N, C-alpha and C positions, 0 to 999 in steps of 0.2 A: 520215474523222471517227473520233475515238477512241471506244473502247468504254466505258471507265471513266475519268472525269476528276475530279480534285479542284480546286476553284476557290476560292482565298482561304480555304482551310480553316484555322480557328483554334479552339483549345480552351484555355480559361482555367479553372483549378481554384482554389477557395478554399484558401489555405494553412492548415495545421493550426493549430487554436486560433482560426481566424477572422481572423488578423492578416495582411492583404494577400492577394495573388493570385499564382498560379504560371502562367506562360505555357508550356503543354506543347507545343502545336503552333502555329507562328507563320506564318500566311498561306501554307500549303502549296499550290502549284500543280503539278499533275502529270497527264499523260495516259498511259493504258495501252491498248495495242492488244489487239484480240481474239486470244486464243490465246497471249498473251505471258506469260512467267514473269518477274515483276519482284520484286526483293528490296529491302526496307527494311533498311538496314545502319547500325549506329552503336553507340556505347557505351551503357551503362546510363544512363537518364534523358535520352536524346536526343530522345524523342518518337515513336520508331518503333512501339512497341506501342500507344500512344494513337492514333496514326494508323490502325493496323489496326482497333482497336476502334471508331473513328469510322466506318470503312468498313462494318464489320459491323453497326453499330447498337447496340452495347453502351454507347456513349457518344454524346451528341448534341453537335454543334458549337456553339460560342459564336457563330460566324458562318461563312459559306461554304456551298458546295454540293457534293454528291456526285452526279455525273451518271452513271447506268448505262443504256446503250443508249438515250440520249436523254431519260431521265426523272430528275428530281431525287429521290433516295431518302433524302436527309438527314432529312426529318421522319418517315420510316417506321420501325416497329419491326423487329427483326431477321427475324422470320418472314415479313415482306412484301418482303424485298429480293432474293430468289432468289440467296442466297449461302449457303455452308456453311463452317464453320470447324473446323480441326483444332487442338486445344489442346496446350500444352506437357505437361500432365499426362495427356493422352489422354481423360480424363473418360469412361471406359468404365463401364457399369453392372456392378458385380461380381456381381449376382445373376442376370444374364441370360447366355445362351450367346452364342457368336460370331454365330450366325444371328440371334438375337433382338436383339442390339445393333445389327446392321446394318439390320434390318428395322424398327426402332423408329419412325423418322421416317415411313416409308411407311405404317405402321399408323395413326399420328396423322392422316395425310392421307386415311385411309380408302380406300386402293387395294384392288383385289380381291386375293384370295389368290394367284390365278394370276399377276397382274402383279408382286406382291411376290416370289414365288418366282423369276420370270424375272430381275428386276433384281438380286436378291441373288446369284443364281447367276453373273450376268455380272461383278459386282464382286469376287466371291470368286475367280473365275478371273483377273481383271485384277490383283488384289493377291496372287496366288499363295497364297490361303488355302483353296482347295478341299480338302475332307476334314477340315477343322477346325471345321465348322459347329456341332457339338454340344459343343465344349469350353467350359469355363468360363474367364473371363479369368485366373484364378490358375493355370491349366494351360498358359498361353502364355508364351513368352519375351518380353523387352522389344520386340524387333523385330516379333514377331507382334502384340503389343498395339498397336504403332504402326500396323501395317497395318489392323487392325480399325478404329481411329479414322479412318484415311484412307478405308477402304471405306464406313464409315457416312456420311461427308461426300459421297463421290462418288455413292452410290446415289440421292441426292436430285436428281441431275442439275442442279447449280447453274450459274448463269451465271458466277459467280466463286468460286474456291476460295481461302480465306484460311487461312494456316498460321502459327501463333505458336510459333516455335522448337520444332517437333515432334520434332527429333532430339536435343535437348540432354540428355535423360535416358539416352541410349544410350552404350555404351563406344565408344572411338575407332574400332575396326575395324568394328563394326556400323554406326556412324554413316556411315562411308565407303560401305559397301555399300548402306545405305538411301538415300543421296544419289543413287546410280546408279539405284536402283529408282524413286525419286520422279520423277526426270527422265524415265525411260522411260515411266512412266504418264502424266505430263503431256503428253509428246510424242504418245503414242498417242491420247489423248483430245482434244488440242488445246484444253484448257480454260484460260481466263484465270486466272492464279494470282498472288496477292500473298503474299509470304513475309517473315517477320521473323526476323532473326538478328543476333547480335553477332559471329558467327564469319566472318571475312573469307574463309577458304578455302571454307567452305560457300557463301557468296555467289558467289564466283568460279566454283565448279563447277556451280552450278544455274542461274544467271541468264542471261536474254537481256539485261536491263539491271539495273543496280544504282543505288539511290537512297541516297546517303550523307547521313545526318542528324547534326546537332550542335546541341544547345541549342534544340531545337524547330524548327530551320530546315533546309531542304534545301540542302546544300553543293554537290552535284554529281549529275547524272544521266547515265548513259551505259553502254555495254557494258563488260564487265569489262576488256578490253584497254585501252580508252580511259581508264578510271578509273585503271588502274595506270600506264600509260605517260605520260598527260597529266593529272596531278592538277590540280584547280583551286586548291588551297590547300595549305599545309603540313599542315593537319589531315588532309586527304584522303590526302596522300602518306604520312603517318605511320601512318594507320589502316589503309590498304590495303597490306599488305606492310610492309617496313621501308625506311627511307631515311636517308641521310646528307644533311645540309643544310650547304652550303658557301657562304660569302660570296664574291662575285665582282664584277668590274667589266667593263662592256663596253668593249673597246678599239677594235674596228672592226666595221662591218656591211657585207657585200657578198654579192651573189648568193644571198640567202636564208639566209646563215650569219652567225653572230656569233662573233667572236674574244673570248674572255674571259681576263682575268688572274685567277688564283686559285692558292692554295697555292704561291706563289712560282714559278709557271709559267703556261703558256697552254693552253687547250683551245678547240675549235671546236664550236659547237652550232647546231642549226636555229633560225632566227628565230621566236620564238613569235608567236601571233596578234596579241597586243598589241605593236606595234613598239617596239623599243628603240633608243636612240641612244648613240653613244660617250660614255663618262663615266657612264652610268647604273649604279647599284648594283642587283644582282640576287642571288637565292638560287638556287644550283644544287642540283637534286635528283639525288643519286647513289645508285642502288640498289646494294646490296652485291654482286650478281652482275655488275654492269657494270664492276667493277674488275678489271683484268688484273694478275696477279702476274708479276714478272720481265719487264716490258715491255722490248723491245729498243730501241725508239726513242721519243723524247719522254717519257722516264720521269720520274717524280717520286720522289725518294729517300724511303724509308719504313723504319720500324723496327717489327718485330713486338712488340706488347706483351702479346698473349694469343693462344693457338691452341687450338681445340677440335675434336677429331676426332669426326665424327658419322656415320661409315660412308659414306653416299652423298655427303657433302660435308665440307669443312673450313671452319670459321669463324674469322676472324682479327679482332683489334683492331689496327689499324695507325696509328702516329703519323706524320703527314705535315705538315710545316711547322707543328708545334706543335698540330695538330688530330687528334683520334682519329676514324678512319673504320672502320666495320664492313665487312669484305669476306668473300665466300663463294666458295670454289672447288669446282667440281663435276667436276673432271677425274679420272675414275676410273683413268686410266692412271698418274697421278703418285703414287708410293708415299711420297714425302717429305712430311713435315709440318714446316713451319718452326717452330722453337722460339722462345721468348721471347728478344728481343735480336737476332734475325737481321735483317741489313740487306739490303734489296732495292729494286729500282726498280719502281714500279707505273705503269700507264697506265689509260685509260678507253675503253670502247666508246662513242665520242662520239655515235653515232647514237641511243644509248639515254639520253643525258643530257637533262635538261629544266630549263627556267628558270622561276622564279616571280619576280614583283616583290618587292623588299625592302620590307617594311612597317616 
């Protein structure tokens, strides 16, 4: 049985000016296991933050249930839900020390001074803040402030930890370091966590499973590799990583494989779950890294229209049968960067190609 589940969760807001309604979350159904790190991912306005706020109790659903450990908590206020939230802005009290910030919620619950000292010391060590107890927030770096916000949530020993884009205010390098730290702490505690981000790399690095949302609806749920390798729609394929979309037609189906005609040539791909028949039109999802440059056999003639050297990889725009494809080469041994106008043959790592129905 799931630990946390959303059942037909819907949230409708009144539009500004009172004219009409906005459907922010549209019948979301989701199950989250105990100890799982689940990320709500999508563009601005997709409903991910509203979903998190519904779970937290900062918004109440128009309809639906939020079941935590067998109990519907949807009617309860935030302080009765046994959850804790880390905000994007950290929301640290500027006039309190690190220790006082972390201990604040425990004092509200009227725990003994001995229990407070013990629990604060434990989370200080866990978040690597030991020795900074007496500092004021303005004496801390951005990463340290983020740790204080996390420690303040963890010290309450919640059943569910909720995180609303907590790393978005950090610079790129620190954000990467904090991703590793956050995952370490979550693993160590085994705490059920729901994380919101619009950053696909962050979602891939942190999550056991990713929930991709669009226009208030859940588009796909699955582990990062599945979302990337087997996207359920063009939206998911385009939002998680980058993708080329190529029209193709099924020519033959045999032994779990499909032969497709595309780009004035043929490729072979695995038969998707939804069976296809010869003559069906499909959309081929081609990730930039699945394109082989200078393919020796079964090549597709291509012309380089743009090349960009990025150190660890080279990115190309290739014209193939009148269509522009993005390709990425990460071969560190190849010193040559093909210039604009260079002609070459390309191929595909066929086991990495994926088919979607043509809508």
